[in-house]
C-alpha positions as CSV (number, residue, x, y, z in Angstrom):
1,X,3.9,-21.7,-8.3
2,X,4.3,-25.2,-9.7
3,X,7.9,-24.4,-10.7
4,X,8.7,-23.3,-7.2
5,X,7.0,-26.3,-5.7
6,X,9.2,-28.5,-7.9
7,X,12.3,-26.7,-6.6
8,X,11.3,-27.2,-3.1
9,X,10.7,-30.9,-3.7
10,X,14.2,-31.2,-5.1
11,X,15.6,-29.7,-1.9
12,X,14.0,-32.3,0.4
13,X,13.3,-35.3,-1.8
14,X,16.5,-36.8,-3.4
15,X,17.1,-39.8,-5.6
16,X,13.9,-39.7,-7.6
17,X,15.1,-37.7,-10.6
18,X,14.4,-40.6,-13.0
19,X,10.8,-40.9,-11.9
20,X,10.4,-37.2,-12.2
21,X,11.9,-37.2,-15.6
22,X,9.4,-39.9,-16.8
23,X,6.5,-37.9,-15.4
24,X,7.8,-34.8,-17.2
25,X,7.9,-36.7,-20.5
26,X,4.5,-38.1,-20.1
27,X,3.0,-34.7,-19.2
28,X,4.7,-33.0,-22.1
29,X,3.6,-35.8,-24.5
30,X,-0.2,-35.4,-23.4
31,X,0.0,-31.7,-23.7
32,X,1.5,-32.0,-27.2
33,X,-1.2,-34.5,-28.4
34,X,-3.8,-32.2,-26.9
35,X,-2.7,-29.2,-28.8
36,X,-2.1,-31.0,-32.1
37,X,-5.5,-32.8,-32.2
38,X,-7.8,-30.6,-30.3
39,X,-6.2,-27.2,-30.2
40,X,-5.7,-25.1,-27.1
41,X,-8.7,-25.2,-24.7
42,X,-8.6,-24.6,-21.1
43,X,-9.7,-28.0,-19.6
44,X,-8.8,-30.0,-16.6
45,X,-6.5,-32.5,-18.4
46,X,-4.3,-29.8,-20.0
47,X,-4.1,-27.9,-16.8
48,X,-3.2,-30.9,-14.7
49,X,-0.5,-31.9,-17.3
50,X,0.9,-28.3,-17.4
51,X,1.1,-28.2,-13.6
52,X,2.9,-31.6,-13.5
53,X,5.3,-30.6,-16.2
54,X,6.2,-27.3,-14.4
55,X,6.7,-29.1,-11.1
56,X,8.9,-31.7,-12.7
57,X,10.8,-29.0,-14.6
58,X,11.5,-27.2,-11.3
59,X,12.7,-30.4,-9.7
60,X,15.0,-31.3,-12.6
61,X,16.4,-27.7,-12.8
62,X,17.3,-27.7,-9.1
63,X,18.8,-31.2,-9.3
64,X,20.9,-30.2,-12.3
65,X,22.0,-27.0,-10.5
66,X,23.1,-29.0,-7.5
67,X,24.9,-31.6,-9.7
68,X,27.1,-28.9,-11.1
69,X,29.0,-28.7,-7.7
70,X,32.1,-30.8,-7.7
71,X,33.6,-32.7,-4.7
72,X,37.1,-31.6,-3.7
73,X,39.5,-33.4,-1.5
74,X,40.0,-32.0,2.1
75,X,43.8,-31.9,1.8
76,X,46.3,-29.1,0.9
77,X,46.5,-28.5,-2.8
78,X,47.2,-25.8,-5.3
79,X,43.9,-24.2,-6.4
80,X,43.7,-21.7,-9.3
81,X,40.7,-19.5,-9.1
82,X,39.1,-16.6,-10.9
83,X,37.9,-13.9,-8.5
84,X,34.2,-13.3,-8.7
85,X,34.2,-10.0,-6.7
86,X,36.1,-7.7,-4.4
87,X,37.3,-8.8,-1.0
88,X,34.8,-8.3,1.8
89,X,36.0,-7.5,5.3
90,X,34.9,-10.0,8.0
91,X,35.6,-10.6,11.7
92,X,38.8,-12.5,11.1
93,X,40.0,-11.6,7.7
94,X,38.7,-10.9,4.2
95,X,36.4,-13.1,2.2
96,X,36.7,-13.7,-1.5
97,X,34.2,-15.7,-3.6
98,X,36.0,-17.2,-6.6
99,X,35.2,-19.7,-9.4
100,X,37.5,-22.7,-9.5
101,X,39.6,-22.9,-12.6
102,X,41.8,-25.9,-11.9
103,X,43.3,-27.9,-8.9
104,X,46.8,-29.4,-8.9
105,X,47.4,-32.3,-6.6
106,X,51.0,-33.6,-7.2
107,X,51.2,-34.2,-11.0
108,X,47.4,-34.4,-11.5
109,X,45.5,-31.4,-12.7
110,X,41.7,-31.4,-12.7
111,X,39.1,-28.7,-13.6
112,X,36.2,-29.1,-11.2
113,X,33.0,-27.1,-11.5
114,X,31.7,-24.7,-8.9
115,X,33.1,-21.9,-6.7
116,X,35.0,-21.6,-3.4
117,X,34.8,-19.1,-0.6
118,X,38.4,-18.0,0.3
119,X,39.3,-16.3,3.5
120,X,42.5,-14.2,3.5
121,X,43.8,-14.2,7.0
122,X,45.5,-10.8,7.2
123,X,45.0,-7.2,8.3
124,X,45.0,-5.7,4.9
125,X,44.2,-7.2,1.5
126,X,46.1,-6.5,-1.7
127,X,44.5,-3.5,-3.4
128,X,45.3,-4.9,-6.8
129,X,42.7,-7.7,-6.5
130,X,39.8,-7.2,-8.9
131,X,37.0,-9.4,-10.3
132,X,38.3,-11.5,-13.1
133,X,41.9,-11.8,-11.8
134,X,43.4,-15.2,-11.6
135,X,45.2,-16.5,-8.4
136,X,46.8,-19.7,-7.4
137,X,46.7,-20.5,-3.7
138,X,47.9,-23.4,-1.7
139,X,44.9,-24.3,0.5
140,X,42.9,-27.0,2.2
141,X,39.3,-26.9,1.0
142,X,36.8,-27.6,3.8
143,X,33.1,-28.4,3.2
144,X,30.8,-25.5,4.2
145,X,28.8,-26.6,7.2
146,X,26.1,-25.0,9.4
147,X,26.8,-24.5,13.1
148,X,24.0,-26.9,13.9
149,X,22.1,-24.5,16.1
150,X,18.3,-24.7,16.3
151,X,16.4,-22.3,14.0
152,X,19.6,-20.9,12.5
153,X,20.1,-19.5,9.1
154,X,20.9,-22.2,6.6
155,X,24.3,-20.9,5.5
156,X,25.3,-24.0,3.7
157,X,22.3,-23.9,1.4
158,X,22.6,-20.2,0.8
159,X,26.3,-20.7,-0.4
160,X,25.4,-23.8,-2.5
161,X,22.8,-21.6,-4.3
162,X,25.7,-19.5,-5.3
163,X,27.8,-22.5,-6.5
164,X,29.9,-22.7,-3.4
165,X,30.4,-26.0,-1.6
166,X,33.8,-25.5,0.0
167,X,35.7,-22.8,1.8
168,X,39.5,-22.4,2.6
169,X,41.7,-20.2,4.6
170,X,45.1,-18.8,3.3
171,X,47.7,-16.3,4.2
172,X,50.1,-14.2,2.0
173,X,52.7,-16.9,1.9
174,X,50.2,-19.4,0.5
175,X,49.8,-17.3,-2.7
176,X,51.7,-19.0,-5.5
177,X,50.8,-16.9,-8.4
178,X,48.6,-13.9,-9.4
179,X,47.7,-12.8,-12.9
180,X,45.5,-9.7,-13.6
181,X,42.5,-10.6,-15.7
182,X,43.1,-10.2,-19.4
183,X,39.5,-10.3,-20.4
184,X,36.6,-9.9,-18.1
185,X,33.0,-10.9,-18.2
186,X,30.0,-8.5,-18.2
187,X,29.4,-9.3,-14.6
188,X,33.0,-8.6,-13.6
189,X,33.1,-5.4,-15.6
190,X,29.8,-4.4,-13.8
191,X,31.4,-5.0,-10.4
192,X,34.4,-2.9,-11.3
193,X,32.1,-0.1,-12.5
194,X,30.2,-0.2,-9.1
195,X,33.5,0.0,-7.3
196,X,34.4,3.0,-9.5
197,X,31.3,4.8,-8.3
198,X,32.8,4.7,-4.7
199,X,36.0,6.2,-6.0
200,X,34.1,8.8,-7.8
201,X,32.2,9.8,-4.6
202,X,35.6,10.0,-2.8
203,X,37.1,12.2,-5.5
204,X,34.0,14.5,-5.2
205,X,34.7,15.1,-1.5
206,X,32.4,12.6,0.3
207,X,33.9,10.8,3.2
208,X,33.1,9.0,6.4
209,X,29.5,8.1,7.3
210,X,28.1,10.2,4.6
211,X,30.2,8.3,2.0
212,X,29.0,5.0,3.4
213,X,25.4,6.0,3.3
214,X,25.5,7.5,-0.2
215,X,27.2,4.3,-1.4
216,X,24.6,2.1,0.3
217,X,21.7,4.1,-1.2
218,X,23.1,4.1,-4.8
219,X,24.8,0.7,-5.3
220,X,23.8,-1.2,-2.2
221,X,27.3,-1.6,-0.8
222,X,26.9,-1.3,3.0
223,X,30.5,-2.2,3.9
224,X,31.4,1.5,4.8
225,X,28.7,1.8,7.4
226,X,29.2,0.6,10.9
227,X,26.9,-1.9,12.7
228,X,25.3,0.8,14.8
229,X,24.1,2.7,11.8
230,X,22.8,-0.4,10.1
231,X,21.0,-1.3,13.4
232,X,19.3,2.2,13.5
233,X,18.0,1.8,9.9
234,X,16.8,-1.7,10.8
235,X,15.0,-0.5,13.9
236,X,13.2,2.3,12.0
237,X,12.1,0.0,9.1
238,X,14.2,1.8,6.5
239,X,16.7,-1.0,5.8
240,X,15.1,-1.8,2.4
241,X,16.3,1.5,1.0
242,X,20.0,0.2,1.3
243,X,19.2,-2.9,-0.7
244,X,19.2,-1.6,-4.3
245,X,16.1,-3.4,-5.8
246,X,12.8,-2.7,-7.4
247,X,12.3,0.6,-5.4
248,X,15.5,2.1,-6.9
249,X,14.8,0.8,-10.5
250,X,11.3,2.2,-10.1
251,X,12.6,5.6,-9.1
252,X,14.9,5.7,-12.2
253,X,12.1,4.6,-14.5
254,X,9.9,7.3,-13.0
255,X,12.5,10.0,-13.3
256,X,13.2,9.1,-16.9
257,X,9.5,9.3,-17.6
258,X,9.4,12.8,-16.2
259,X,12.4,13.9,-18.2
260,X,11.0,12.5,-21.4
261,X,7.5,13.9,-20.8
262,X,7.6,15.4,-24.3
263,X,7.6,11.9,-25.9
264,X,4.0,11.1,-25.6
265,X,1.3,9.4,-27.7
266,X,2.9,8.4,-31.0
267,X,6.4,8.9,-29.6
268,X,5.9,6.8,-26.5
269,X,7.7,4.0,-28.2
270,X,10.8,6.1,-28.6
271,X,10.5,6.9,-24.9
272,X,10.4,3.2,-24.0
273,X,13.4,2.5,-26.3
274,X,15.3,5.1,-24.2
275,X,14.2,4.0,-20.9
276,X,15.0,0.3,-21.4
277,X,18.8,0.7,-22.1
278,X,19.0,3.4,-19.3
279,X,17.6,1.0,-16.8
280,X,20.1,-1.7,-17.9
281,X,22.8,0.9,-17.7
282,X,21.8,1.6,-14.1
283,X,21.8,-2.1,-13.4
284,X,25.3,-2.4,-14.8
285,X,26.8,0.4,-12.6
286,X,25.3,-1.2,-9.5
287,X,27.0,-4.4,-10.1
288,X,24.1,-6.4,-11.7
289,X,23.0,-7.7,-8.3
290,X,20.1,-10.3,-8.4
291,X,17.6,-7.8,-6.8
292,X,18.4,-5.2,-9.5
293,X,18.2,-7.8,-12.2
294,X,14.8,-8.9,-11.1
295,X,13.4,-5.4,-11.1
296,X,15.1,-4.4,-14.4
297,X,13.6,-7.5,-16.0
298,X,10.1,-6.6,-14.7
299,X,10.3,-3.0,-15.9
300,X,11.7,-4.1,-19.2
301,X,8.6,-6.2,-19.7
302,X,6.5,-3.1,-18.8
303,X,8.2,-0.9,-21.4
304,X,8.2,-3.6,-24.0
305,X,4.5,-3.7,-23.6
306,X,4.3,0.0,-24.5
307,X,6.5,-0.7,-27.6
308,X,4.2,-3.5,-28.8
309,X,1.1,-1.6,-27.9
310,X,0.2,-4.3,-25.5
311,X,0.5,-2.9,-22.0
312,X,0.9,-5.9,-19.7
313,X,-0.6,-6.1,-16.2
314,X,1.8,-5.6,-13.5
315,X,1.2,-9.0,-11.9
316,X,2.0,-10.6,-15.3
317,X,5.2,-8.7,-15.5
318,X,6.1,-9.8,-12.0
319,X,5.4,-13.4,-12.6
320,X,7.2,-13.4,-15.9
321,X,10.4,-12.0,-14.3
322,X,10.1,-14.5,-11.5
323,X,9.8,-17.4,-14.0
324,X,12.9,-16.3,-15.9
325,X,15.0,-15.9,-12.8
326,X,13.9,-19.1,-11.1
327,X,14.4,-21.1,-14.4
328,X,18.0,-19.7,-14.7
329,X,18.7,-20.0,-11.0
330,X,16.3,-22.2,-9.1
331,X,17.8,-21.9,-5.7
332,X,17.1,-18.2,-5.6
333,X,13.7,-18.9,-4.1
334,X,15.4,-19.8,-0.8
335,X,17.1,-16.3,-0.6
336,X,15.5,-13.8,1.7
337,X,16.1,-10.9,-0.7
338,X,14.1,-12.7,-3.4
339,X,11.3,-13.6,-1.0
340,X,11.0,-10.1,0.5
341,X,11.2,-8.1,-2.8
342,X,8.5,-10.2,-4.5
343,X,6.2,-10.3,-1.5
344,X,6.4,-6.5,-1.3
345,X,5.7,-6.0,-5.0
346,X,2.9,-8.6,-5.0
347,X,1.1,-6.8,-2.2
348,X,1.7,-3.4,-3.9
349,X,0.3,-4.5,-7.1
350,X,-2.7,-6.2,-5.6
351,X,-3.7,-3.8,-2.8
352,X,-2.1,-0.4,-3.4
353,X,-4.7,1.0,-5.9
354,X,-7.8,-0.1,-3.9
355,X,-6.4,1.3,-0.7
356,X,-5.3,4.6,-2.4
357,X,-8.9,5.1,-3.8
358,X,-10.4,4.9,-0.4
359,X,-9.2,8.5,0.3
360,X,-9.4,11.3,-2.2
361,X,-7.4,14.4,-1.5
362,X,-7.2,17.5,-3.6
363,X,-4.2,19.0,-2.0
364,X,-1.1,17.7,-3.8
365,X,1.1,17.5,-0.6
366,X,-1.5,15.7,1.3
367,X,-2.2,13.4,-1.7
368,X,1.5,12.6,-2.0
369,X,1.7,11.8,1.7
370,X,-1.2,9.5,1.4
371,X,0.4,7.7,-1.6
372,X,3.5,7.1,0.4
373,X,1.5,5.9,3.4
374,X,-0.6,3.5,1.2
375,X,2.5,2.1,-0.4
376,X,4.2,1.6,2.9
377,X,1.2,-0.1,4.6
378,X,0.7,-2.7,1.8
379,X,4.4,-3.4,1.4
380,X,4.8,-3.7,5.2
381,X,1.9,-6.0,5.3
382,X,3.4,-8.3,2.6
383,X,6.8,-8.5,4.3
384,X,5.8,-8.3,7.9
385,X,5.7,-12.0,8.7
386,X,8.8,-12.9,6.8
387,X,10.8,-9.9,8.3
388,X,9.7,-11.0,11.8
389,X,10.9,-14.4,11.1
390,X,14.3,-13.3,9.7
391,X,15.2,-10.4,12.1
392,X,12.9,-10.9,15.1
393,X,11.9,-7.4,15.3
394,X,9.0,-5.2,14.0
395,X,9.5,-1.4,13.7
396,X,6.5,0.5,14.8
397,X,7.8,3.8,13.3
398,X,8.0,2.5,9.7
399,X,5.4,4.8,8.3
400,X,7.1,7.9,9.6
401,X,10.4,6.8,8.4
402,X,9.3,5.8,4.9
403,X,7.4,9.1,4.3
404,X,10.6,10.9,5.0
405,X,13.4,8.5,3.8
406,X,12.0,7.3,0.6
407,X,11.7,10.8,-1.0
408,X,15.2,11.6,0.3
409,X,16.6,8.4,-1.2
410,X,14.9,9.3,-4.5
411,X,16.7,12.7,-4.5
412,X,20.0,11.1,-3.5
413,X,19.7,8.6,-6.4
414,X,19.1,11.4,-8.9
415,X,21.9,13.6,-7.6
416,X,24.3,10.6,-7.7
417,X,23.4,10.1,-11.3
418,X,24.0,13.8,-12.0
419,X,27.3,13.5,-10.1
420,X,28.3,10.6,-12.4
421,X,27.4,12.5,-15.6
422,X,29.1,15.8,-14.4
423,X,32.2,14.2,-13.1
424,X,34.3,15.7,-16.0
425,X,33.3,19.2,-14.7
426,X,34.8,19.4,-11.1
427,X,32.7,22.5,-10.2
428,X,29.4,20.8,-10.9
429,X,30.6,17.5,-9.4
430,X,31.5,19.3,-6.1
431,X,28.2,21.1,-6.1
432,X,26.2,17.8,-6.4
433,X,28.5,16.2,-3.8
434,X,27.7,19.0,-1.3
435,X,24.0,18.5,-1.7
436,X,24.5,14.7,-1.3
437,X,26.5,15.3,1.9
438,X,23.8,17.5,3.4
439,X,21.0,14.9,2.5
440,X,23.1,12.1,4.0
441,X,23.7,13.9,7.2
442,X,20.0,14.7,7.5
443,X,19.1,11.1,6.8
444,X,21.5,9.8,9.4
445,X,20.3,12.2,12.0
446,X,16.7,11.5,11.4
447,X,17.0,7.7,11.5
448,X,19.2,8.0,14.6
449,X,16.5,10.1,16.3
450,X,13.6,7.7,15.4
451,X,15.7,4.7,16.3
452,X,16.3,6.0,19.8
453,X,12.6,6.6,20.4
454,X,11.2,4.7,23.3
455,X,8.9,1.9,22.4
456,X,9.7,2.5,18.7
457,X,10.3,-1.2,17.9
458,X,9.0,-4.6,19.1
459,X,11.8,-7.0,19.8
460,X,12.1,-10.7,20.9
461,X,9.4,-11.9,18.5
462,X,9.6,-14.7,15.9
463,X,7.7,-17.2,13.8
464,X,8.0,-20.6,12.5
465,X,8.0,-21.3,8.8
466,X,4.4,-22.5,8.8
467,X,3.3,-19.5,10.9
468,X,5.1,-17.2,8.4
469,X,3.2,-18.6,5.5
470,X,-0.2,-18.6,7.2
471,X,0.4,-15.0,8.6
472,X,1.2,-13.6,5.1
473,X,-1.8,-15.5,3.6
474,X,-4.1,-14.2,6.4
475,X,-3.1,-10.6,5.9
476,X,-3.6,-10.9,2.1
477,X,-7.1,-12.3,2.6
478,X,-7.9,-9.6,5.2
479,X,-6.8,-6.9,2.8
480,X,-8.7,-8.4,-0.1
481,X,-11.9,-8.7,2.0
482,X,-11.6,-5.1,3.4
483,X,-10.7,-3.5,0.1
484,X,-13.2,-5.7,-1.8
485,X,-10.7,-7.0,-4.4
486,X,-11.6,-10.1,-6.4
487,X,-14.9,-10.3,-4.5
488,X,-13.2,-12.0,-1.6
489,X,-15.3,-12.3,1.6
490,X,-14.3,-12.5,5.2
491,X,-14.8,-16.4,5.2
492,X,-11.4,-17.2,3.7
493,X,-9.8,-14.8,6.1
494,X,-11.4,-16.5,9.1
495,X,-10.4,-20.0,7.8
496,X,-6.8,-18.7,7.4
497,X,-6.9,-17.2,10.9
498,X,-8.0,-20.5,12.4
499,X,-5.1,-22.3,10.6
500,X,-2.7,-19.7,11.9
501,X,-3.9,-20.2,15.5
502,X,-3.6,-24.0,14.9
503,X,-0.1,-23.7,13.8
504,X,0.8,-21.6,16.9
505,X,-1.0,-24.1,19.1
506,X,0.9,-27.0,17.7
507,X,4.2,-25.2,18.2
508,X,3.3,-24.4,21.8
509,X,2.2,-28.0,22.5
510,X,5.5,-29.3,21.0
511,X,7.5,-27.2,23.4
512,X,5.3,-27.4,26.4
513,X,6.7,-30.7,27.9
514,X,10.0,-30.8,26.1
515,X,13.1,-31.6,28.3
516,X,16.5,-31.6,26.6
517,X,20.0,-30.4,26.7
518,X,20.9,-28.2,23.8
519,X,24.5,-27.5,22.7
520,X,25.0,-24.3,20.8
521,X,28.1,-23.7,18.6
522,X,29.0,-20.1,19.1
523,X,32.1,-18.8,17.4
524,X,34.0,-22.0,17.8
525,X,32.9,-22.5,21.5
526,X,30.1,-24.7,22.8
527,X,27.4,-23.4,25.1
528,X,25.2,-26.0,26.9
529,X,21.6,-24.8,27.7
530,X,18.9,-26.9,29.3
531,X,15.3,-26.5,28.0
532,X,12.7,-27.0,30.6
533,X,9.3,-26.8,28.9
534,X,9.0,-23.4,27.3
535,X,12.0,-22.0,29.2
536,X,15.6,-22.0,28.2
537,X,17.9,-22.1,31.2
538,X,21.1,-20.2,30.2
539,X,24.1,-20.3,32.5
540,X,25.3,-16.9,33.7
541,X,28.8,-17.8,32.7
542,X,27.8,-17.2,29.1
543,X,28.2,-13.5,29.8
544,X,24.7,-12.6,28.5
545,X,22.4,-14.3,26.1
546,X,24.1,-15.0,22.7
547,X,22.2,-14.1,19.6
548,X,22.0,-17.8,18.6
549,X,20.0,-18.6,21.7
550,X,17.8,-15.5,21.3
551,X,16.9,-16.6,17.8
552,X,15.9,-20.0,18.8
553,X,13.8,-18.6,21.7
554,X,12.1,-16.1,19.5
555,X,11.3,-18.6,16.7
556,X,9.9,-21.3,19.0
557,X,8.1,-18.9,21.5
558,X,10.4,-19.8,24.4
559,X,11.4,-17.7,27.4
560,X,15.0,-17.2,28.6
561,X,16.0,-17.5,32.2
562,X,19.7,-16.9,33.3
563,X,20.8,-19.3,36.1
564,X,23.9,-19.8,38.1
565,X,26.0,-22.8,36.8
566,X,25.9,-25.8,39.0
């Protein structure tokens, strides 16, 4: 927590790095003296110094990360880049994230740090482009900016967290040179391996929507699915299975434990030594995405505990993985994927076991259903507030969906791995592909049916940042009190509930008497909307209510009224 607090401070408090560094040195000195002369004892002084040191470390790490981004001139120049991934289709072209190698402006060549987001303005993108390739393009770098709409997603901060401060547009005639990568990094090879999985599925006979779903469930690539399908998964509360993360890594770990059941007791160390490289192999073929890396690190700690005969607590594993990831990439704490995955796992570790023990069932099928229900309930409780803030919906059918979809996704993942292993034998590969196709069709039909159910989702809701934090804390304290974990009573829950109501009251009071003219930037056009108290007056000429306006209304608790211009 102190490390995260320091990163957040760096985001909003600039220009105090020297003061923070002095505080860090003082705190580290006091801790060192305390350990040398008195040994380690848990006392207030040591704890305060440790907290101060971690906060200052977080501040300095985030400041250092931000300082690695170079400033580029906003004029046309030759930019040589190294592609960081495959081109992604967009509304008006293809986006490519690339690391800047050098910039030539006249006779001057510089080597700035950071990456750039390139947009290829064309109908088709060269198929030869791969991660690690070098390209020289004649472009005009433009600083990445937000649209400036109220309550919008901070796109600029998101890209800066990935080392991107500038973007540029180019066409085929702007390409000056292209050189295939002679040597590629582990990350680049991993992305190529993940792309190869898609080709493997195609060669096995998968196509269309089934190919898109299998690709999303196995490597997290959702580009082959249309927006309607993605919306149906979102409305049913099953979107998380398409984000390859801790759920998938846990499935692989569990499947390997089953397969290696004969390695028990004295041979459990051998089992752990097999599982760890297998998990990292899975992470490699899925593109080494941040979510998979987080989960793989956590499960590696778990298996390492078995090797050292020191089984670690799940929460310790989780916090250790979070510490490593934040220290290496501080801005990751602002990413929605990081927040959602860790909130879900924290609630599962803290509340799943006490909730599961409330009901004892002898029937295996009923017990399995209760396990899935308990996991879904606590995970949904942990991510509910943040999901509402991000997506402005709450699926009411998530229990039914997860009970069905999670086991199916587990089978899909196992069959995909079997397809990969059996690819040299076409007959076996075709058999596994047939099974995958049937499972994908069933999943698509099921989610489509649940999504179309009347009153299956609550829409038009939202929360402020303060409400999101307080709601998550309130639900955690409520579960802790009801399940009697850590001897928590209802008093903290009631206090948190009062603070939540206070946050909502303050938000309502702020908007109650507000009169202003708001200009929304929507796809290059401006829409002027007048706010009258808690009502947004949207002109009918807008042709409906844009999503930007709806996001603002949901977050701030405003109503929308369409009026005739004039």
